[in-house]
C-alpha atoms as one frame of an Amber mdcrd trajectory, in Angstrom:
protein
  92.183  82.176  76.535  90.491  80.184  79.287  92.221  77.272  80.962  89.362
  74.840  81.171  88.227  73.841  84.656  87.909  70.267  85.763  84.749  68.668
  87.040  82.507  70.686  89.355  83.525  70.750  93.008  81.228  69.103  95.535
  79.468  71.307  98.061  80.470  71.273 101.698  78.525  69.395 104.330  76.640
  72.653 104.964  75.378  72.757 101.387  77.390  75.723 100.086  80.957  75.944
  98.944  82.431  79.392  99.580  83.988  81.117  96.595  87.525  82.556  96.532
  88.534  84.793  93.637  92.261  85.186  93.067  93.511  88.109  90.971  96.710
  87.201  89.155  98.360  83.875  88.343 101.945  84.351  89.433 103.500  81.802
  91.769 101.817  83.499  94.745  98.355  83.423  93.190  98.626  79.852  91.922
  99.986  78.604  95.260  97.146  80.407  97.046  94.617  78.731  94.746  95.982
  75.269  95.523  95.982  75.913  99.277  92.459  77.357  99.339  91.191  74.569
  97.106  92.635  72.041  99.557  90.757  73.821 102.368  87.368  73.455 100.689
  87.013  76.712  98.765  85.722  76.920  95.220  88.444  78.917  93.493  88.539
  81.081  90.376  91.882  82.529  89.301  91.576  85.581  87.031  94.562  86.467
  84.842  94.592  89.504  82.546  97.315  88.105  80.260  96.758  85.399  77.631
  98.530  82.720  79.677  99.216  82.085  83.371 102.470  82.744  85.196 102.709
  86.484  85.864 106.416  87.185  86.191 106.919  83.480  85.399 105.218  83.857
  82.012 106.869  82.051  79.089 107.644  83.813  75.797 107.645  81.604  72.692
 109.342  83.119  69.657 110.798  81.622  66.459 111.103  78.158  67.996 112.794
  79.433  71.186 111.231  79.395  74.675 112.167  82.104  77.171 111.296  82.063
  80.865 110.251  85.670  81.394 111.409  85.950  84.990 112.371  83.411  87.666
 114.846  80.772  86.525 116.265  79.525  89.840 114.490  77.205  92.306 116.083
  77.185  95.759 113.440  75.730  98.096 111.918  72.717  96.309 110.271  71.499
  99.525 107.743  74.337  99.144 106.672  72.873  95.801 106.631  69.350  97.250
 104.152  70.618  99.833 101.755  72.061  97.233 101.663  68.817  95.273 101.222
  66.811  98.503  98.123  68.882  99.331  96.599  67.366  96.181  97.752  63.828
  96.936 100.504  63.952  94.303 104.300  64.057  94.076 105.991  67.068  92.533
 108.871  64.912  91.256 106.436  62.728  89.293 105.321  65.701  87.194 108.194
  68.202  87.084 111.897  67.465  86.758 114.382  69.653  88.597 118.057  69.537
  87.678 120.602  70.507  90.345 123.163  73.048  89.182 126.840  72.369  89.869
 128.291  74.871  90.193 125.303  77.008  91.151 126.647  79.841  89.014 129.867
  81.406  87.832 130.666  84.947  88.964 132.827  86.697  86.376 134.529  89.973
  87.217 135.190  92.748  84.731 138.907  91.917  84.584 138.146  88.344  83.488
 138.640  86.641  86.876 135.901  84.193  87.818 134.663  82.287  90.848 132.563
  79.130  90.606 130.006  79.216  93.426 129.338  75.609  94.319 127.039  73.701
  96.638 129.683  71.044  97.179 131.560  71.860 100.356 134.925  70.545  99.202
 134.674  72.277  95.813 133.794  75.691  97.208 136.529  75.441  99.854 139.009
  74.662  97.091 137.700  77.605  95.057 138.091  79.972  98.020 141.640  78.695
  98.576 142.396  79.504  94.930 140.642  82.857  94.935 141.006  84.328  98.441
 142.653  81.843 100.835 142.572  84.262 103.740 138.759  84.182 103.753 138.221
  80.431 104.095 137.660  80.546 107.853 135.522  83.668 107.546 133.342  81.954
 104.929 132.683  79.010 107.247 131.756  81.344 110.111 129.500  83.395 107.815
 127.712  80.236 106.679 126.991  79.340 110.317 125.570  82.835 110.807 123.489
  82.392 107.663 122.068  79.160 109.082 121.186  80.858 112.373 119.354  83.600
 110.452 117.556  80.975 108.341 116.335  79.118 111.434 114.577  82.248 112.629
 113.930  84.332 109.532 112.627  81.531 107.317 111.574  78.614 109.488 109.907
  80.669 112.227 108.731  83.839 110.474 108.318  83.394 106.692 104.825  81.874
 106.895 103.636  83.742 109.993 101.322  86.747 109.635 102.146  90.153 111.089
  98.655  91.473 111.762  99.460  93.702 114.714 102.408  95.722 115.946 102.730
  93.259 118.837 103.595  90.547 116.324 106.549  92.733 115.381 107.474  93.588
 118.955 107.693  89.891 119.860 110.405  89.215 117.279 112.550  92.271 118.045
 114.851  90.440 120.533 115.575  87.677 118.017 116.099  90.186 115.230 118.505
  92.212 117.368 120.445  89.068 118.294 120.772  88.213 114.607 121.863  91.793
 113.809 119.016  92.308 111.346 119.574  96.061 111.602 122.778  95.563 109.577
 122.798  95.361 105.808 123.724  92.166 103.983 126.969  93.737 102.785 127.846
  94.947 106.286 127.244  91.503 107.781 129.267  89.779 105.056 132.108  92.263
 105.553 132.353  91.394 109.230 133.429  87.871 108.185 134.990  88.352 104.722
 137.960  90.624 103.975 138.668  90.228 100.249 136.574  92.778  98.381 135.827
  90.359  95.543 134.605  87.745  98.029 132.449  90.394  99.716 130.823  90.989
  96.347 130.323  87.247  95.780 128.713  86.707  99.171 126.518  89.827  99.152
 125.053  90.232  95.646 122.074  87.887  96.228 119.612  90.636  97.268 119.898
  92.105  93.762 118.098  88.976  92.516 115.047  89.849  94.659 115.025  93.627
  94.331 117.218  94.643  97.246 120.244  96.904  97.596 122.951  94.778  99.308
 124.194  97.917 101.094 120.824  98.752 102.704 118.614  95.630 102.674 118.228
  93.907 106.048 120.764  91.164 106.732 117.874  88.744 107.236 118.410  88.029
 103.523 121.803  86.548 104.300 119.772  83.395 104.923 119.857  82.808 101.148
 123.431  81.495 101.396 122.385  78.705 103.764 119.187  78.012 101.830 121.229
  77.436  98.668 123.834  75.325 100.442 121.246  73.142 102.206 118.793  72.473
  99.360 120.774  73.391  96.279 120.124  75.600  93.277 117.893  73.951  90.700
 116.598  74.586  87.208 113.445  73.126  85.723 113.516  70.920  82.654 111.181
  72.550  80.166 111.722  75.903  81.867 110.169  77.409  84.978 106.928  77.579
  83.001 106.678  73.799  83.520 106.012  74.508  87.202 103.300  77.009  86.253
 101.681  74.377  84.013 101.882  71.865  86.851 100.237  74.258  89.328  97.414
  74.983  86.881  96.957  71.222  86.579  96.635  70.915  90.356  94.001  73.660
  90.409  92.026  72.008  87.623  92.288  68.678  89.425  90.627  70.260  92.447
  87.688  71.204  90.216  88.689  74.858  90.092  89.644  77.110  87.191  92.104
  79.611  85.802  90.592  82.177  83.453  93.040  84.027  81.237  92.244  87.219
  79.376  90.124  88.247  82.364  91.151  91.679  83.627  89.798  92.771  87.002
  88.771  96.435  86.987  87.548  96.662  90.584  87.258  94.708  93.802  83.644
  95.150  94.873  82.955  95.927  98.523  80.107  96.697 100.867  80.738  98.167
 104.326  84.502  97.679 103.812  83.964  93.956 103.186  84.652  92.102  99.949
  81.658  90.971  97.935  83.296  90.133  94.605  85.030  91.620  91.582  84.048
  93.417  88.396  85.928  92.653  85.183  86.874  95.195  82.549  84.113  93.808
  80.323  81.511  94.569  83.004  81.042  91.016  84.265  80.622  90.770  88.040
  81.737  87.708  89.975  80.558  87.235  93.541  83.134  86.091  96.071  83.372
  85.387  99.776  87.059  86.262  99.769  89.389  87.902  97.253  93.135  87.267
  97.110  95.209  89.788  95.166  98.460  88.620  93.611  98.772  92.075  92.053
 101.353  94.561  93.345  99.892  95.934  96.629 100.417  99.524  95.469  98.354
  98.833  92.342  95.775  96.862  94.319  95.189  99.715  96.736  95.496 102.624
  94.302  93.435 101.162  91.467  91.286  98.214  92.531  89.364  99.540  95.549
  88.415 103.072  94.390  85.248 103.144  96.529  87.161 102.593  99.801  88.780
 105.431 101.736  92.149 103.987 102.665  93.440 104.635 106.175  96.620 102.519
 106.261  97.829 102.775 102.651  96.722 106.181 101.314  98.261 107.448  98.098
 100.842 109.580  99.900 102.236 106.570 101.796 102.358 104.445  98.665 104.210
 107.182  96.820 106.724 107.805  99.608 107.548 104.120 100.102 110.854 102.777
  98.847 110.657 100.506  95.802 112.938  97.876  94.356 115.028  98.323  91.258
 113.701  97.945  87.763 114.842  95.276  85.312 116.083  95.387  81.751 115.878
  91.933  80.170 117.102  90.980  76.719 115.875  87.585  75.512 117.770  86.259
  72.523 118.396  83.079  70.610 121.524  82.223  68.661 122.043  80.023  65.621
 125.114  78.503  67.247 125.914  77.120  70.693 128.322  78.579  73.252 129.335
  75.341  74.917 131.704  76.935  77.443 129.015  79.153  78.976 127.340  77.749
  82.093 123.606  77.698  82.818 123.920  80.654  85.247 126.595  83.355  84.981
 126.834  86.606  86.934 128.900  89.204  85.101 130.001  91.927  87.502 130.671
  95.294  85.901 133.622  97.567  86.675 131.782  99.104  89.660 129.808  97.436
  92.456 128.736  99.822  95.220 128.779 102.849  92.925 126.542 101.134  90.356
 124.146  99.995  93.082 124.000 103.590  94.337 123.179 104.773  90.801 120.319
 102.280  90.639 118.774 102.654  94.090 119.799 106.080  95.393 120.628 108.395
  92.517 118.187 106.644  90.153 120.181 107.253  87.014 120.735 104.857  84.136
 124.493 104.356  84.170 126.561 103.551  81.091 128.034 100.483  82.819 126.054
  97.559  84.217 126.208  94.132  85.806 124.375  91.205  84.220 122.793  87.896
  85.062 123.176  85.689  81.974 120.823  82.720  81.723 121.637  79.939  79.248
 119.061  77.182  79.895 120.196  75.190  76.860 123.297  74.290  78.864 120.994
  71.917  80.745 117.884  71.580  78.600 118.283  71.677  74.786 114.492  71.438
  74.323 114.034  75.210  74.799 115.802  76.022  71.499 115.892  74.593  67.972
 118.610  71.958  67.349 122.112  73.415  67.368 120.919  76.718  68.874 121.109
  78.418  72.258 118.474  80.251  74.291 119.643  83.148  76.499 118.456  86.028
  78.533 120.615  88.832  79.896 119.166  90.714  82.857 120.486  94.035  84.119
 119.258  95.730  87.317 118.339  99.325  86.430 116.486 102.149  88.230 112.693
 102.010  88.359 110.665 104.592  86.458 111.348 107.430  88.904 114.648 107.739
  87.025 112.753 109.422  84.196 114.455 107.157  81.651 112.573 107.163  78.357
 112.734 103.459  77.611 110.932 103.941  74.299 114.152 105.518  73.014 116.766
 104.086  75.395 115.937 100.363  75.208 117.681  99.689  71.908 120.922 101.612
  72.689 121.061  99.827  76.054 120.506  96.446  74.348 123.301  97.223  71.910
 125.626  98.059  74.804 124.737  94.769  76.523 125.319  92.886  73.277 128.712
  94.540  72.756 129.793  93.737  76.324 128.741  90.088  76.021 130.453  89.839
  72.642 133.798  91.043  73.935 133.652  89.155  77.250 131.870  85.828  76.888
 129.980  85.345  73.597 132.308  86.048  70.623 130.521  86.830  67.379 127.225
  87.342  69.206 125.859  90.148  67.058 126.218  87.985  63.932 124.667  84.900
  65.539 121.495  86.358  67.085 118.442  85.068  65.179 115.636  86.162  67.509
 115.407  88.974  70.039 112.971  90.473  72.547 113.447  93.218  75.151 111.478
  94.131  78.281 112.072  97.205  80.441 110.558  98.782  83.580 107.924 100.232
  81.244 106.769  96.692  80.448 106.667  95.838  84.152 104.413  98.848  84.713
 102.100  98.389  81.730 102.023  94.620  81.382 102.487  93.381  84.948 100.888
  96.395  86.694 103.981  96.929  88.820 103.992 100.360  90.484 106.829 102.557
  89.153 107.855  99.586  86.989 109.674  98.088  89.987 110.724  94.512  89.369
 109.987  93.261  92.894 107.530  95.744  94.449 108.644  97.288  97.792 112.350
  97.154  98.543 113.033  94.751 101.458 114.692  97.228 103.812 114.068  96.679
 107.528 111.434  99.414 107.847 109.482  97.820 104.986 109.610  94.242 106.264
 107.231  92.051 108.296 104.578  94.253 110.017 105.766  97.329 108.085 104.952
  95.653 104.761 101.372  95.544 103.358  99.708  92.838 105.450  98.635  89.484
 104.020  95.209  90.152 105.541  94.351  93.591 104.187  94.247  96.423 106.698
  91.731  98.228 104.477  89.053  95.705 103.479  87.707  92.669 105.313  88.191
  89.350 103.486  90.735  90.842 101.086  94.113  89.108 101.204  97.479  89.827
  99.570 100.124  87.449  98.247 103.210  87.959  96.129 106.427  89.950  96.242
 104.969  93.109  97.819 103.596  91.521 100.956 105.185  89.402 103.724 107.668
  87.719 103.513 108.843  89.279 100.229 110.114  88.611  96.730 111.701  85.545
  95.154 110.054  82.207  94.452 110.377  80.948  98.075 109.024  84.270  99.347
 105.932  84.453  97.162 105.064  80.783  97.731 105.477  81.363 101.465 103.101
  84.337 101.258 100.425  81.844 100.184 101.281  79.672 103.202 100.389  82.636
 105.417  96.803  82.373 104.127  96.374  79.154 106.085  96.548  81.295 109.215
  94.629  84.425 108.200  91.875  83.140 105.864  88.819  81.760 107.707  87.866
  78.109 107.388  85.498  77.445 104.507  82.816  76.391 106.993  82.648  80.019
 108.201  80.823  80.999 105.033  78.635  77.903 104.704
């Protein structure tokens, strides 16, 4: 399928409009296309799948719509900015609905905590749940804001092209205790073990181990509190559709079913791409929204890599994998919120199984998404749309998902049936499962990791694959595997970095 381009773009004052080819149409690639289009580039986005979105692809099945990946929007101002670059208002085209509470955290013993953005409501919930931690929560939130002011506002859209860029931020990072893990930082303010779990699980949503990932990610708590947690009416795919519309409106195009086989180079400088069907497309710059490990291992075979050789890629530390069960029911579970986190019987031990021991445990924790709680349009009348997501080890675990996917799905179904969704097995009318094997084969994610490189301190900022490739001139990287990292705000911010590292269009004219 080809998403039809709009009218042809005008040439620059110099008579030639430089061409940018973007590989992949996830949020990072689409945001990069909008930004480069606004800067005067002619842009072609190439997507190997049959529809845009990447991890934000939408599955349509039996009248149900399933967001494949991201379901939570936490920094809507980043989307406002993209629409503003095209002279439009995001709110005029896409409706966000604020969640209240943000989500419910349910523990294995049936206790639950409603995590709210309303200050009075969350204080009341802490008083009910762990009154001794109310003061510690307030102090932690102030720390989270301090980390946000540096980690997000000052660094998220800044490139780290040289080691000196890293050296300059070391004093600030030390002051913010970025050498500590998220869990360690939370524990210095919070004493109740359940509250420590509630305040530290966020990194699992972006591929990080709360017990090892840098505490810079504690900024998420302030980000949520300040701008809210939102869901998109029509599903997150509505944002993808809106971004494609912006690109078309700039006179540029998104081509689906177009698989890039190689990034073409000459003298370690980009000159275009070659598709799997043999077609060659000339380009002045190439932006890869593909996993950096896959980009370097597979897409530049003619280049001898100095910074990211195969041995370094292999030895790097990767995020967890994801098991996702999408299902629709012929009834509605009215008491289930839009977002529910179901914590299993173990926390640290399960995380260790996933990230350290790399074994598929018999127990699990789940993120349960029920968008029909807010938006009935994503299911037939009287029905519910769900997905249940479990963090699992990536493919280094050796798990044979061709045989283990169905038993694992059955275990998830049984757990949901006895805890939250009575009669589930009898009410499911449509079902689809994805595993780390799908992430590897369909999304080209190295080792089937859900979020590329794990965001530990020694794989952050300058230590991460650079936004301006260290290997090939005029090759740029966006998405979860480059700076600043995974999550919708992270990948959109990676496209903001291009404003600094990609030359002005006039350079090529």
